[in-house]
C-alpha positions in Angstrom: -0.1 0.0 0.0 2.8 2.4 0.7 4.1 2.2 -2.8 0.9 2.5 -4.5 -0.5 5.3 -2.5 2.2 6.8 -0.2 0.0 9.7 1.0 -2.7 7.5 2.5 0.1 5.3 4.1 1.8 8.4 5.6 -1.5 9.8 6.9 -2.4 6.4 8.6 1.1 6.2 10.2 0.6 9.9 11.7 -2.8 8.7 13.0 -1.1 5.9 14.8 1.5 8.1 16.2 -0.6 11.2 17.1 -4.2 9.7 17.2 -4.4 10.1 20.8 -3.6 13.9 20.7 -6.0 14.4 17.9 -8.9 12.6 19.7 -8.2 14.4 23.1 -8.2 17.7 21.3 -11.5 17.0 19.7 -13.0 16.0 23.1 -11.7 19.3 24.7 -12.8 21.3 21.7 -9.1 22.2 20.8 -7.8 22.4 17.3 -7.3 18.9 16.2 -4.4 19.7 14.1 -2.4 21.1 17.1 0.0 18.2 16.7 1.3 19.8 13.4 2.8 22.5 15.3 5.6 20.2 16.7 7.7 20.1 13.6 10.3 17.9 15.3 7.9 15.1 16.1 6.4 15.3 12.6 9.8 15.1 11.0 10.9 12.2 13.1 7.7 10.2 12.7 7.9 10.9 8.9 11.5 9.8 8.8 10.8 6.5 10.6 7.9 5.8 8.1 10.0 6.5 5.1 13.0 4.2 6.2 10.6 1.4 7.2 8.8 1.3 3.8 11.2 2.6 1.4 14.6 1.4 2.8 16.7 -0.5 0.0 16.3 -4.4 0.4 13.9 -3.8 3.2 16.9 -3.8 5.7 14.9 -2.0 8.4 12.0 -4.3 8.2 14.3 -7.3 8.3 16.1 -5.8 11.3 12.7 -5.3 13.2 11.9 -9.0 12.6 14.4 -10.0 15.3 12.8 -10.7 18.5 15.1 -8.6 20.7 14.5 -5.6 18.6 10.7 -6.0 18.9 11.0 -6.6 22.6 13.0 -3.2 23.0 10.5 -1.2 20.8 7.5 -2.7 22.6 9.0 -1.6 25.9 9.7 1.8 24.8 6.2 2.1 23.5 4.7 1.2 26.9 6.9 3.7 28.6 5.6 6.3 26.3 2.1 5.1 26.9 2.4 5.9 30.5 3.5 9.4 30.0 0.6 10.0 27.6 -2.0 8.8 30.1 -0.5 10.9 32.8 -0.4 14.0 30.6 -3.9 13.5 29.3 -5.2 13.2 32.9 -3.3 16.3 34.0 -4.4 18.3 31.0 -8.1 17.4 31.6 -7.8 18.4 35.3 -6.5 21.8 34.1 -9.8 22.3 32.3 -12.3 20.5 34.7 -11.1 20.4 38.4 -11.7 17.1 39.9 -13.9 16.1 37.0 -12.9 12.5 37.1 -15.1 11.2 34.3 -13.6 13.7 31.8 -10.0 12.9 33.4 -10.6 9.4 32.6 -11.9 9.9 29.0 -9.0 12.2 28.0 -6.3 10.0 29.7 -7.8 6.9 27.8 -8.0 8.9 24.5 -4.4 10.3 24.8 -2.8 6.9 25.6 -4.9 4.7 23.2 -6.1 7.1 20.6 -4.3 5.2 17.9 -6.4 2.0 18.4 -9.6 3.8 19.2 -9.8 5.7 15.9 -9.2 2.5 13.9 -12.4 3.0 11.9 -11.3 6.5 10.5 -7.9 4.8 9.5 -9.8 2.0 7.7 -11.7 4.6 5.8 -8.6 6.3 4.8 -7.2 2.9 3.7 -10.5 2.1 1.8 -11.0 -1.1 3.7 -13.5 -0.3 6.5 -14.6 -3.4 8.5 -17.5 -2.8 11.1 -16.9 -6.1 12.7 -13.4 -5.2 13.9 -14.7 -2.0 15.6 -12.6 -1.3 18.7 -15.8 -0.4 20.7 -17.3 -3.8 20.0 -14.2 -5.8 20.7 -11.6 -3.9 22.8 -8.1 -4.9 22.3 -5.4 -5.2 25.1 -3.9 -1.6 24.6 -7.3 0.1 24.8 -8.2 -2.1 28.1 -5.0 -1.6 29.8 -4.9 2.1 29.0 -8.5 2.5 30.4 -7.3 0.9 33.6 -4.3 3.2 33.8 -6.5 6.2 33.2 -8.7 5.4 36.1 -5.8 4.6 38.4 -4.0 7.9 37.6 -7.2 9.9 37.9 -7.8 8.6 41.4 -4.2 9.5 42.2 -4.8 12.9 40.8 -8.0 13.6 42.7 -6.2 12.4 46.0 -8.2 9.1 46.4 -5.1 7.1 46.0 -2.5 7.8 48.5 0.6 7.0 46.3 3.1 9.4 44.8 2.8 10.1 41.1 6.5 9.0 40.4 5.9 5.8 42.4 2.7 4.8 40.6 4.1 5.6 37.3 7.0 3.3 37.9 4.8 0.5 39.0 2.4 0.8 36.2 5.2 1.0 33.6 6.6 -2.0 35.1 3.4 -3.9 34.7 2.9 -2.9 31.1 6.5 -3.7 30.1 6.3 -7.1 31.9 3.0 -8.2 30.6 3.7 -7.0 27.0 7.1 -8.8 26.9 5.5 -12.0 28.4 2.7 -11.9 25.8 5.1 -11.6 23.1 7.7 -14.3 24.3 4.8 -16.7 24.8 3.0 -15.8 21.7 -0.3 -15.7 23.5 -3.2 -13.1 23.3 -4.6 -14.0 26.7 -5.1 -10.9 28.7 -3.3 -10.7 32.1 -6.6 -9.8 33.9 -9.0 -11.7 31.7 -10.1 -14.0 34.7 -10.8 -10.9 36.8 -12.8 -9.3 33.7 -14.9 -12.5 33.2 -15.7 -12.7 36.9 -16.7 -9.1 37.2 -18.8 -9.3 34.0 -20.7 -12.3 35.4 -21.2 -10.6 38.8 -22.6 -7.5 37.1 -24.2 -8.5 33.9 -24.5 -12.3 34.1 -27.3 -12.8 36.5 -29.9 -11.9 33.8 -28.4 -14.7 31.5 -28.4 -17.1 34.5 -32.1 -16.3 35.1 -32.9 -16.9 31.5 -31.1 -20.2 31.4 -33.0 -21.4 34.4 -36.3 -20.4 32.6 -35.3 -22.4 29.4 -34.3 -25.4 31.6 -37.8 -25.3 33.2 -39.3 -25.1 29.9 -37.6 -28.0 28.5 -38.5 -30.1 31.4 -42.3 -29.1 31.1 -41.9 -29.9 27.3 -40.5 -33.2 27.9 -43.0 -33.9 30.5 -45.8 -33.1 28.0 -44.4 -35.1 25.3 -44.1 -38.0 27.8 -47.7 -37.9 28.7 -48.8 -37.4 25.2 -46.9 -40.5 24.1 -48.3 -42.6 27.1 -51.8 -42.0 26.0 -51.7 -43.8 22.6 -50.0 -46.7 24.2 -52.6 -47.0 26.7 -55.3 -46.9 24.0 -53.5 -49.4 22.0 -53.3 -51.8 25.0 -57.0 -51.4 25.7 -57.9 -52.2 22.1 -55.7 -55.3 22.2 -57.5 -56.5 25.4 -60.9 -56.0 24.0 -60.1 -58.2 20.9 -58.6 -60.8 23.1 -61.9 -60.9 25.0 -64.0 -61.1 22.0 -61.9 -64.2 20.7 -62.4 -66.0 24.0 -66.1 -65.4 23.9 
């Protein structure tokens, strides 16, 4: 795609890099093209995009295929994610003092904006897939960023008695450890999938259990009805046989 339509490829790459800033600006009614004011970041991201797709013999892509390089890049990305979440929460707090819902939303958008606005990215590429919507099936970065946004919002509003630097260190270590473990083991299982499943059953699963109990009772009643209906023709047939036998004896 980069060789056929380089402008579309570059634009989608910029959305991945600065999607969180664009989305947070839109939510706070700020200019969405504010990220273009930082020429250094734009030139750096554009240079990385160019050498990845247009390097002779694909040397950069082949070098990135090695696992140690991927682990290093993943660790650096998770460190950057923490700073983005903290920056989003602090920025929202400057507009809405102790507005924790707004702080959570802006922190989440700043940290995982690239994965949240995937629909717009797919429209730019010309391959929109509604079934792959991030809101319908949240990915690991979106979930872990939402968790971090909630944690840092509680710390910002003084509901969590932990210093910001210590919390950032612990959260970053958690992100890096889980991401590296998932990459080494080549598994897509979430580290808190069991907790998420238990919580969803506690909050939203009681209605399903109630409906399943109703279905079981209906099936039992239907089985009893079919059993009684089948027993009637059997009894009628036995009565006819007995009547014929008595007639023959007479």
